[in-house]
C-alpha positions in Angstrom: -45.8 149.8 95.4 -43.9 149.7 92.1 -40.6 151.4 92.9 -39.4 151.5 96.5 -36.4 153.5 97.8 -35.7 152.7 101.4 -34.3 155.3 103.8 -30.7 155.4 105.1 -30.4 154.0 108.6 -32.3 150.8 107.9 -30.2 147.8 109.0 -32.3 144.7 108.4 -35.0 143.6 106.0 -37.2 141.2 107.9 -38.4 137.8 106.6 -41.1 138.2 103.9 -41.2 142.0 104.2 -42.1 142.4 100.5 -43.9 139.0 100.2 -46.9 139.3 97.9 -46.2 142.9 96.7 -47.5 142.1 93.3 -46.6 145.5 91.8 -43.0 145.7 93.0 -40.6 146.3 90.1 -37.6 148.0 91.7 -36.1 148.2 95.1 -33.2 150.4 96.1 -31.5 149.7 99.4 -29.6 152.2 101.4 -25.9 151.4 102.1 -26.9 150.9 105.8 -28.6 147.6 105.2 -26.5 144.7 106.5 -29.0 141.8 106.8 -31.7 140.4 104.6 -33.9 137.6 105.6 -35.4 134.7 103.6 -38.5 134.9 101.3 -37.8 138.6 100.8 -39.3 138.6 97.3 -41.7 135.7 97.5 -44.6 136.2 95.1 -43.3 139.5 93.7 -42.5 140.4 90.1 -39.1 142.0 90.8 -36.6 141.2 88.0 -33.3 142.5 89.4 -31.8 143.0 92.8 -28.4 144.4 93.9 -26.6 143.0 96.9 -24.1 145.5 98.2 -20.8 145.0 100.1 -22.5 146.0 103.4 -24.9 143.0 103.4 -23.2 140.5 105.6 -25.3 137.4 105.0 -27.4 136.4 102.0 -29.8 133.6 103.0 -30.1 130.9 100.3 -33.9 131.4 100.2 -34.0 135.2 99.9 -35.7 135.1 96.5 -37.6 131.8 97.0 -41.0 131.8 95.3 -40.0 134.5 92.8 -40.2 133.2 89.2 -39.4 136.5 87.5 -36.0 137.5 88.9 -33.5 137.6 86.0 -30.4 139.3 87.6 -28.9 139.3 91.0 -26.1 141.8 91.1 -23.3 141.5 93.7 -21.8 144.9 94.0 -18.7 144.9 96.2 -17.3 148.3 95.3 -14.7 147.6 92.7 -16.1 144.2 91.7 -19.5 143.7 90.2 -20.8 140.2 89.5 -24.1 139.3 87.9 -25.8 136.0 88.6 -28.6 134.8 86.4 -30.7 132.2 88.3 
């Protein structure tokens, strides 16, 4: 899996759901996602991830074990903030 587009209606991304996906470059979440769990990108090469306004809680360890992530984008509609870990 290199580029993943998840379907609308998905509400939660379970803990470690992409853990070890060594080819994952891009993930596009539907606006329906409200919850993401820890270790989401553990041992994946993903470099950028967008957290939308619908995500209610961002666990502190959601990208734990990922050494390649360069940008975490917080998109809250009219305000976009980039975080470079």
